[in-house]
N, C-alpha and C positions, 0 to 999 in steps of 0.2 A: 043567857050570855048573848051579847050583841053580835049581830051579823054584819055590822057596818065595817069592821076591820078584818073580815074574812077575805083571804087572798087565795088564788089558785096558783100552785107551782107545777110547771110542766117540765118533764125530763127532756134533756137533749140526747140522751142515750150514750152508750159507750163508744169507743173508737170505731166499732163495726156497725153502729146504728141500732144495736139491740136494745130494746126497752124505750125507744124514743116515743114520746107522747104520753107516758105514764103520768098520772095526775095525783098530787097530794094537796090537801086543803090545810091551811094553817092560818094563824092570826098574826096581825102586824100592828105595832104601836103606831097609829096614824098621826099622833101629835108630834113625835120625834122624826119619823121616817116618811113624811108625806110625799116628798118629791124624789125619793130614792127607789130604784128598782132593785129588788132583792134577788141575789144569786146564792144558792146554798148547795153544799155537797151533802146529799142524802143517800140512803141505801135504796137501790132500785131492785125490787124482788123479781122482776122479769129478767134483768141482766145479771142478777145475783152479785152485784158489786156496787160501790158508791159511784154515783154519777152526778152531774151538775143539773140542778133544778133552777128554772128561771121564772120569775113572776110574770103572769099573763093576765089579760083582762078577763074579768068575770063575765059569764054569759047570762 
């Protein structure tokens, strides 16, 4: 599996800041979504609720 389209999604945390910085790795279709930053609602196991995850630069 190619690592070229691997992206890092970082949590913004809930309203109290719990779970901020939790990381999920995912794949992105780079042909269609090249210039678009992804924001997803995913389950955060630290906050134990769904929080917003934003695409960040890979290190």
